[in-house]
C-alpha positions as CSV (number, residue, x, y, z in Angstrom):
1,M,23.4,10.4,17.8
2,T,21.8,13.2,15.7
3,L,24.7,13.1,12.8
4,G,24.3,16.7,12.7
5,L,20.4,16.7,11.6
6,T,18.0,18.9,13.2
7,A,15.0,18.0,15.3
8,L,12.6,18.7,12.2
9,E,14.7,16.4,9.9
10,L,15.1,13.6,12.5
11,A,11.2,13.8,13.2
12,R,10.5,13.3,9.3
13,I,12.8,10.4,9.0
14,Q,11.4,8.9,12.1
15,F,7.8,9.3,10.6
16,A,8.9,8.2,7.2
17,F,10.7,5.1,8.7
18,T,7.5,4.0,10.9
19,V,4.8,4.7,8.0
20,S,7.0,2.8,5.5
21,F,7.1,-0.3,7.8
22,H,3.4,0.2,8.7
23,I,1.9,0.6,5.0
24,I,3.1,-2.5,3.8
25,F,1.0,-4.7,6.3
26,P,-2.5,-2.9,5.8
27,A,-1.6,-3.3,1.9
28,I,-1.4,-7.2,2.5
29,S,-4.4,-7.2,4.8
30,I,-6.6,-5.2,2.4
31,G,-5.8,-7.3,-0.5
32,L,-5.8,-10.7,1.2
33,A,-8.9,-9.9,3.1
34,S,-10.8,-9.3,-0.2
35,F,-9.0,-12.5,-1.8
36,L,-10.2,-14.6,1.2
37,A,-13.9,-13.6,0.6
38,V,-13.6,-14.4,-3.0
39,L,-12.1,-17.9,-2.1
40,E,-15.0,-18.4,0.4
41,W,-17.6,-17.2,-2.1
42,R,-16.2,-19.5,-4.7
43,W,-16.3,-22.5,-2.4
44,L,-19.9,-21.8,-1.3
45,R,-20.9,-21.5,-5.2
46,T,-18.9,-24.7,-6.4
47,N,-18.6,-26.6,-3.4
48,N,-14.9,-27.2,-4.6
49,P,-12.8,-28.0,-1.6
50,I,-9.8,-26.6,-3.4
51,Y,-11.0,-23.1,-2.5
52,Q,-11.3,-24.2,1.2
53,D,-8.0,-25.3,1.3
54,L,-6.5,-22.1,-0.1
55,F,-8.6,-20.2,2.2
56,K,-7.1,-22.1,5.2
57,Y,-3.7,-21.3,3.9
58,W,-3.8,-17.8,3.1
59,V,-5.8,-16.8,6.2
60,K,-2.8,-17.6,8.2
61,I,-0.7,-15.2,6.3
62,F,-3.4,-12.8,6.6
63,A,-3.6,-12.9,10.4
64,V,0.1,-12.4,10.7
65,A,0.0,-9.3,8.6
66,F,-3.2,-7.8,10.2
67,G,-1.8,-8.1,13.6
68,M,1.7,-6.4,12.6
69,G,-0.5,-3.7,10.6
70,V,-2.4,-3.0,13.9
71,V,0.7,-2.8,16.1
72,S,2.6,-0.5,13.7
73,G,-0.3,1.7,13.3
74,V,-0.8,2.3,16.8
75,V,3.0,3.2,17.4
76,M,2.7,5.5,14.2
77,S,-0.2,7.4,15.5
78,Y,1.5,8.5,18.8
79,Q,3.9,10.5,16.8
80,F,1.3,13.0,16.3
81,G,1.5,13.9,20.0
82,T,5.3,13.4,20.6
83,N,6.7,14.9,17.3
84,W,4.0,16.8,15.8
85,S,2.0,18.3,18.6
86,E,1.7,21.8,16.8
87,F,0.1,20.1,13.8
88,S,-2.3,18.3,16.2
89,R,-3.2,21.6,18.0
90,F,-3.8,23.3,14.6
91,A,-5.4,20.7,12.5
92,G,-6.8,18.1,15.0
93,G,-10.3,19.7,14.6
94,V,-10.2,17.9,11.2
95,T,-7.7,14.9,11.4
96,G,-8.9,13.7,15.0
97,P,-12.5,13.1,13.9
98,L,-11.6,11.4,10.5
99,L,-9.2,9.0,12.7
100,T,-12.1,8.6,15.1
101,Y,-14.5,7.8,12.3
102,E,-12.0,5.0,11.2
103,V,-11.8,3.6,14.7
104,L,-15.6,3.6,15.3
105,S,-16.4,2.1,11.8
106,A,-13.8,0.0,10.4
107,F,-11.8,-1.1,13.4
108,F,-14.7,-2.0,15.4
109,L,-16.2,-4.0,12.3
110,E,-13.0,-5.6,11.8
111,A,-12.3,-6.3,15.4
112,G,-16.0,-7.6,15.7
113,F,-15.8,-10.3,12.9
114,L,-12.2,-11.0,12.9
115,G,-12.2,-13.9,15.7
116,I,-15.1,-15.5,13.7
117,M,-13.3,-15.5,10.6
118,L,-10.0,-16.9,12.0
119,F,-11.4,-19.4,14.5
120,G,-15.1,-19.9,13.6
121,W,-14.6,-22.5,11.0
122,G,-16.4,-25.4,12.0
123,R,-18.1,-23.6,14.6
124,V,-20.5,-21.4,13.1
125,G,-22.6,-22.2,9.8
126,K,-21.1,-21.6,6.2
127,K,-22.8,-18.5,5.5
128,A,-22.3,-17.1,8.9
129,H,-18.5,-17.7,8.2
130,F,-18.7,-16.2,5.0
131,F,-20.5,-13.2,6.4
132,A,-17.7,-12.6,9.0
133,T,-14.9,-13.0,6.2
134,L,-17.0,-10.4,4.2
135,M,-17.5,-7.9,7.0
136,V,-13.6,-8.1,7.7
137,A,-12.9,-7.5,4.1
138,I,-15.2,-4.3,4.0
139,G,-13.8,-3.2,7.2
140,T,-10.3,-3.0,5.8
141,C,-11.8,-1.0,2.7
142,I,-13.5,1.2,5.2
143,S,-10.4,1.7,7.1
144,M,-8.7,2.7,3.9
145,F,-11.4,5.2,3.1
146,W,-10.8,7.2,6.3
147,I,-7.2,7.0,6.4
148,L,-7.1,8.3,2.7
149,S,-9.7,10.9,3.4
150,S,-7.5,12.4,6.4
151,N,-4.4,12.2,4.0
152,S,-5.9,13.6,1.1
153,W,-7.2,16.4,3.0
154,M,-3.8,17.5,4.0
155,Q,-3.0,17.4,0.5
156,T,-5.9,19.3,-0.9
157,P,-7.4,21.1,2.2
158,Q,-11.0,22.7,1.9
159,G,-14.0,22.9,4.1
160,F,-12.7,24.8,6.9
161,T,-11.9,28.2,8.3
162,I,-9.1,29.4,10.6
163,E,-10.2,30.7,14.1
164,N,-8.0,31.6,16.8
165,D,-4.9,30.1,15.1
166,I,-6.7,26.6,14.9
167,I,-8.6,25.0,12.0
168,V,-12.2,24.8,12.5
169,P,-14.3,22.3,10.1
170,Q,-17.2,24.3,8.4
171,D,-18.3,21.5,5.8
172,W,-17.6,17.8,6.7
173,F,-18.8,16.7,3.0
174,A,-16.2,19.2,1.6
175,I,-13.5,17.9,4.1
176,V,-14.0,14.1,3.5
177,F,-14.7,14.3,-0.2
178,N,-11.8,16.8,-0.9
179,P,-10.6,17.2,-4.5
180,S,-7.9,14.6,-4.4
181,F,-9.6,12.2,-2.4
182,P,-11.5,10.0,-4.9
183,Y,-8.3,9.5,-7.1
184,R,-6.0,8.7,-4.3
185,L,-8.6,6.3,-2.9
186,A,-9.0,4.4,-6.3
187,H,-5.2,4.5,-6.6
188,M,-4.4,3.0,-3.1
189,A,-7.1,0.5,-3.4
190,I,-5.8,-0.9,-6.5
191,A,-2.1,-0.7,-5.3
192,A,-3.4,-2.8,-2.2
193,F,-5.2,-5.6,-4.4
194,M,-1.9,-5.7,-6.7
195,V,0.3,-6.1,-3.6
196,A,-1.7,-9.2,-2.6
197,A,-2.0,-10.5,-6.4
198,L,1.7,-10.4,-6.9
199,L,2.4,-11.8,-3.5
200,V,0.1,-14.9,-4.3
201,A,1.5,-15.1,-7.9
202,A,5.0,-15.1,-6.6
203,T,4.1,-17.8,-3.9
204,A,2.5,-20.0,-6.6
205,A,5.5,-19.5,-8.8
206,W,7.9,-20.7,-6.3
207,H,6.2,-23.9,-5.7
208,L,5.9,-24.3,-9.8
209,L,9.5,-23.9,-10.1
210,K,10.1,-26.4,-7.2
211,G,8.0,-29.0,-9.4
212,R,4.6,-28.6,-7.9
213,R,1.8,-29.1,-10.2
214,D,-1.3,-29.5,-7.9
215,E,-4.4,-27.9,-8.3
216,L,-3.7,-25.8,-5.0
217,V,-0.6,-24.1,-6.7
218,K,-2.2,-23.9,-10.2
219,K,-5.4,-22.2,-8.9
220,S,-3.5,-19.8,-6.9
221,F,-1.3,-18.8,-10.0
222,S,-4.1,-18.6,-12.4
223,M,-6.6,-16.4,-10.0
224,A,-3.5,-14.0,-9.2
225,L,-2.6,-13.4,-12.8
226,W,-6.3,-12.7,-13.8
227,L,-6.6,-10.2,-11.0
228,I,-3.2,-8.5,-12.3
229,L,-4.6,-8.4,-15.7
230,I,-7.7,-6.6,-14.8
231,L,-5.9,-4.1,-12.3
232,A,-2.6,-3.2,-14.0
233,P,-4.1,-1.5,-17.1
234,L,-7.0,-0.2,-14.8
235,Q,-4.1,1.5,-12.5
236,V,-2.6,3.3,-15.5
237,F,-6.0,5.0,-16.1
238,V,-6.6,5.7,-12.5
239,G,-2.8,7.1,-12.3
240,D,-3.3,9.3,-15.3
241,A,-6.4,11.0,-13.7
242,H,-4.6,11.3,-10.4
243,G,-1.6,13.1,-12.3
244,L,-4.1,15.4,-14.1
245,N,-5.7,16.2,-10.6
246,T,-2.1,16.8,-9.2
247,L,-1.4,19.2,-12.0
248,E,-4.6,21.3,-11.1
249,H,-4.2,21.3,-7.1
250,Q,-0.6,20.7,-6.4
251,P,1.5,22.0,-9.6
252,A,4.6,22.4,-7.6
253,K,4.8,18.6,-7.0
254,L,3.9,17.8,-10.6
255,A,6.6,19.9,-11.7
256,A,9.2,18.1,-9.3
257,M,7.8,14.8,-10.5
258,E,8.7,15.6,-14.1
259,G,11.9,17.5,-13.3
260,H,10.3,20.4,-15.2
261,W,11.8,23.9,-14.3
262,E,10.9,26.3,-17.0
263,T,7.4,26.9,-18.0
264,N,6.8,26.0,-21.5
265,Y,5.0,28.9,-23.1
266,D,6.1,28.6,-26.8
267,E,6.7,24.8,-27.2
268,G,5.4,21.5,-25.9
269,M,6.9,20.1,-22.6
270,P,9.1,17.3,-23.3
271,L,8.7,13.8,-20.9
272,Y,11.8,13.0,-19.2
273,L,12.8,9.4,-19.1
274,F,15.9,9.9,-17.4
275,G,17.7,12.8,-15.7
276,I,19.1,14.1,-12.3
277,P,17.2,17.2,-11.1
278,S,19.6,19.5,-9.5
279,M,17.9,21.6,-6.9
280,Q,21.0,23.9,-6.7
281,E,21.5,24.5,-10.5
282,E,17.9,24.5,-11.0
283,R,18.0,22.1,-14.0
284,T,17.7,18.6,-14.9
285,K,21.1,17.1,-15.8
286,Y,21.8,14.4,-18.4
287,A,18.4,14.4,-19.3
288,I,16.8,12.1,-21.8
289,A,13.5,13.3,-23.1
290,I,10.9,12.6,-25.7
291,P,9.7,16.0,-27.1
292,N,6.0,17.1,-26.4
293,L,5.2,13.8,-24.9
294,G,4.9,15.5,-21.4
295,S,2.3,18.2,-22.8
296,L,0.4,15.5,-24.4
297,I,0.0,13.5,-21.1
298,L,-0.7,16.3,-19.0
299,T,-2.6,18.7,-21.0
300,H,-3.8,16.5,-24.0
301,S,-2.2,18.7,-26.2
302,M,0.9,18.7,-28.1
303,N,1.8,22.3,-26.9
304,G,0.0,22.6,-23.7
305,S,1.7,24.8,-21.0
306,V,2.8,23.4,-17.6
307,K,4.3,25.5,-14.9
308,G,7.9,24.9,-14.2
309,L,9.6,24.8,-10.7
310,K,11.0,28.3,-11.1
311,D,7.6,29.7,-11.1
312,F,7.3,28.8,-7.4
313,A,9.8,30.3,-4.5
314,P,12.6,28.3,-3.6
315,E,11.3,27.9,-0.2
316,D,8.1,26.2,-1.8
317,R,9.5,23.7,-4.0
318,P,9.5,20.1,-3.1
319,N,12.8,18.1,-3.6
320,S,12.7,17.2,-7.2
321,T,15.6,14.9,-7.0
322,M,13.8,12.4,-4.8
323,V,10.3,12.9,-6.2
324,F,11.5,12.5,-9.6
325,W,13.1,9.0,-8.9
326,S,10.4,7.7,-7.0
327,F,8.0,8.5,-9.3
328,R,9.8,6.7,-12.0
329,I,10.3,3.8,-10.1
330,M,6.7,3.3,-9.5
331,V,5.8,3.9,-13.2
332,G,8.5,1.6,-14.1
333,L,7.3,-1.3,-12.0
334,G,3.8,-0.5,-13.4
335,M,4.8,-1.2,-16.8
336,L,6.7,-4.5,-15.6
337,M,3.2,-5.4,-14.0
338,L,1.5,-5.0,-17.2
339,L,4.2,-7.1,-19.2
340,L,3.7,-9.7,-16.6
341,A,-0.3,-9.8,-17.1
342,F,-0.2,-9.8,-20.8
343,T,2.6,-12.3,-21.0
344,G,0.4,-14.4,-18.7
345,V,-2.4,-14.3,-21.1
346,W,-0.3,-15.3,-23.8
347,L,1.0,-18.2,-22.2
348,R,-2.4,-19.1,-20.9
349,K,-3.6,-19.4,-24.8
350,T,-0.6,-21.5,-25.7
351,G,-1.1,-23.7,-22.8
352,K,2.2,-23.3,-21.2
353,L,1.3,-21.1,-18.3
354,F,2.2,-23.9,-15.7
355,E,5.3,-25.1,-17.6
356,S,7.1,-22.0,-18.5
357,K,10.0,-21.7,-16.1
358,W,11.2,-18.5,-17.2
359,F,7.9,-16.9,-16.7
360,H,7.8,-18.4,-13.4
361,R,11.1,-16.9,-12.4
362,F,9.9,-13.4,-13.8
363,A,6.4,-13.9,-11.5
364,L,8.9,-14.8,-8.5
365,L,10.9,-11.8,-9.1
366,M,7.8,-9.5,-9.4
367,G,6.7,-10.6,-6.0
368,P,8.1,-7.5,-3.9
369,S,7.4,-5.2,-6.9
370,G,4.1,-4.5,-5.3
371,F,5.5,-3.2,-2.0
372,I,8.4,-1.3,-3.8
373,A,5.9,0.5,-5.9
374,L,3.5,1.2,-3.1
375,L,6.5,2.9,-0.9
376,A,7.6,4.8,-4.1
377,G,4.1,6.2,-4.5
378,W,4.1,7.4,-0.9
379,F,7.5,9.0,-1.1
380,T,6.3,10.8,-4.2
381,T,3.2,12.0,-2.5
382,E,4.6,12.9,0.6
383,V,7.8,14.5,-0.2
384,G,6.3,16.2,-3.0
385,R,3.9,18.0,-0.6
386,Q,6.9,19.5,1.0
387,P,7.4,22.1,2.5
388,W,3.8,21.7,3.8
389,V,2.0,19.6,6.1
390,V,-1.4,20.8,5.3
391,Y,-0.8,22.0,1.7
392,G,-0.6,25.9,1.4
393,V,-2.0,26.2,4.9
394,M,0.7,24.9,7.5
395,R,4.6,24.4,6.6
396,T,6.1,21.2,8.0
397,K,8.5,23.0,10.3
398,D,5.8,24.9,12.0
399,A,4.1,21.5,13.0
400,L,7.0,20.1,15.1
401,S,6.9,19.8,18.8
402,P,9.2,21.5,21.0
403,V,11.7,18.7,21.3
404,S,15.4,18.5,21.0
405,A,17.3,16.7,18.0
406,E,18.9,14.4,20.8
407,Q,15.5,13.3,22.0
408,V,14.1,12.4,18.6
409,G,17.4,10.9,17.6
410,L,17.2,8.5,20.6
411,T,13.7,7.4,20.0
412,L,14.5,7.0,16.2
413,I,17.3,4.4,17.2
414,I,14.9,2.7,19.7
415,F,12.3,2.5,16.6
416,V,14.9,1.1,14.3
417,V,16.0,-1.8,16.7
418,V,12.5,-2.7,18.0
419,Y,11.0,-2.8,14.5
420,C,13.9,-4.7,12.9
421,I,13.4,-7.4,15.6
422,V,9.9,-7.5,16.1
423,F,8.5,-7.0,12.4
424,G,11.6,-8.8,11.1
425,I,10.6,-11.8,13.0
426,G,7.1,-11.4,11.7
427,I,8.2,-10.8,8.0
428,Y,10.5,-14.1,8.5
429,Y,7.4,-16.1,9.7
430,M,5.2,-14.9,6.9
431,L,8.0,-15.9,4.4
432,K,8.4,-19.4,5.8
433,L,4.7,-19.8,5.5
434,M,4.7,-18.9,1.8
435,L,7.7,-21.2,1.1
436,K,5.9,-24.0,2.8
437,G,2.9,-23.7,0.6
438,P,-0.8,-24.5,0.6
439,E,-1.5,-28.0,1.6
440,F,-4.5,-30.3,0.8
441,I,-6.8,-30.6,4.2
442,Y,-10.6,-30.5,3.0
443,S,-10.1,-31.9,-0.4
444,Q,-8.7,-35.1,1.0
445,Q,-11.7,-35.7,3.5
446,D,-14.9,-37.6,2.6
447,E,-17.1,-35.1,4.3
448,I,-16.7,-31.4,3.6
449,G,-17.0,-29.0,6.7
450,G,-20.3,-28.1,8.7
451,V,-20.8,-26.9,12.1
452,G,-18.5,-28.9,14.4
453,H,-16.9,-31.1,11.8
454,F,-13.4,-29.0,11.8
455,K,-12.4,-27.5,15.1
456,T,-9.9,-24.6,14.6
457,P,-7.8,-23.5,17.8
458,M,-9.2,-20.7,20.1
459,R,-6.1,-18.9,20.8
460,P,-5.3,-16.1,18.8
461,L,-1.6,-17.0,18.0
462,S,-2.7,-20.4,16.8
463,A,-4.3,-18.8,13.8
464,A,-1.3,-19.7,12.1
465,N,-0.2,-23.0,13.6
466,E,2.2,-24.5,11.0
467,Y,5.4,-26.5,11.7
468,L,7.7,-24.8,9.4
469,D,10.8,-26.8,9.8
470,D,11.6,-30.5,10.0
471,K,13.0,-30.4,13.5
472,D,9.9,-28.8,14.8
473,Q,7.9,-31.9,14.2
474,G,10.4,-34.2,15.8
475,A,12.0,-35.4,12.5
476,S,15.9,-36.4,12.9
477,P,18.1,-33.7,11.6
């Protein structure tokens, strides 16, 4: 059952598995909530029913993603008590209140207005419904704020003292706005919006490839590409600033990301494009490098000195092999996103944006890239923090609960089975909704909206009430 792994290794795998499943759903929710707010705002400004139809379509996908995000998040949080109780005992004075603030502000805000957003269409006024949508969108961002504050504090802790072997908060402003927090919040927010934009673009690209050229599909494709054009270059600048912050506060992580072993005192640090860092041999094998470019990027000097992994004790080094490649996957996909954005601008100018099938295939293939880049970024961040759970303060091995490998292994198997079934069904349903595509609803009516005009179901599961197969509609096979 344990495959020779220790309780610590299994607990880390279990948390990595659950957080990887969880993070994709809040990313969809954060991005789509803001997209829905924009759609409804545009409808109120222009009275164009196309935006209303797109809202009605994407709110179904948002509802499914939001529900799965809530469920997976609750399950994940219980691990702090089951597998990581020593961490909770030691650092709970900081992480507990931060997560409580998230519940009291963001979660209550979302829960208070979510019902109006999903089921209030036609039951409340237009402006009241838009206000509810806006509050849900703001709530998702506030939730991200507190979660990132807690996680960033674990990366760059400050504002506390240690008394009686527990962390005691001293300065909450310093705790919340710790050194890495602004960079990580901006990086994550852009990543979440990119996830949604790429998802919308890929869905529209699928229907363009299937021959649809109606305004619903074209508007979705166009709006998503404009957002990608804004966000992709912005993410490059934010990522660069985040890297400089990591160099200052977590130099071992930065060295692992770059596969950099020897501190360069007399010459510039190269940038490795390819290589296989070996933790045993303490070198990066088969390296393909650009001389001095690493120093130029990290220190803005051709000969700037950057600490190598050998400057840190072996027990304080993160796994460079994993961090090196997860970082490059994230950056490589980011470059492809830039290519997608700028190619879209060129095709838009030539009038071929909605007719170029090769570009539609490219956009479709890029659909999952937001999720992959997001996960690669989180692996870089979390694996790069090791062997610390609170950087420089508490080691991960000291945060473990007194549990056996057999206990953790059993719960890991249960998690894998249940998650694959439950969330697999949810993901399948979302994909079926995307394949079905948006439909004309309000734009085919003589009158638009108004209180009592279009009534939505009151049951939560009816927020996504589409028939997905012909046989579900009573059609003959």
